N, C-alpha and C positions, 0 to 999 in steps of 0.2 A: 758897469756896462761899457764905458768908454775905454777902460784899460784893456779888456780882452779884445776889443775891436782893433785897437792900436797895435797890440801884440800880433794879431792875425795879419794885419797889413804888413808889419815889419817882416814876419816870417815868409810871407808870400814874396815880398821884394827880395829878401835874401835868397830864397830858392831860385827865383828867376835870374838873379844876378850871378850867384855862385854855382848854380846848377848847370850853367852853360860852359862849354869848353871851346877854345879856339884851336882849330887844327888846320893843316895845310894838305892839299891834295898831293899824294906821293906816287901817283900813276900818270902815265902820259896823257890820258884823256879819261874823264870820269863821267859816266851817264847819270843824269839827274832824272829820277823817275817820279811818277805821280803817286806812288805808294811803295810800301816795303816788300819788294819782291820783283823777280824778273818778268812776271806776267803783266806788270804795270807799264804803261806807255813811257817812253823816253821823252821828256819835255825840254831838256836842255843838255848840254855837255860843257864841262869845264876842264881847263888844262892844268897840268902839273904846276905846283907852287901856289895855286889860288888859295886864298884864305877863306875858311868857312867857320861858322859858329854852329856847334852841335847843340840842338835844342833838347833832343831825347834820343834814346836808343831802343831798338826793338830787335833783340838778338844781334845778328851781324849787320843790321841795317840802322842807319841814323837819319833822323829828321834834321835838316840843316837850314841855315839862313845864310845867304850869300852876302858878302860885304859890298 
């Protein structure tokens, strides 16, 4: 029982660590929205060159974490 649990924890850690990508904003100003789509409210804006971590992708939209 202990070995499968440890394996699951390791896989979850690996997914969370290696599943993320670091990217940089390549447009002058990027709208940060509350959801994946233009119908969602703009909650922030970030400038070109800003570093972000991509947590997941939904089509052409990405869930990000700001540094």
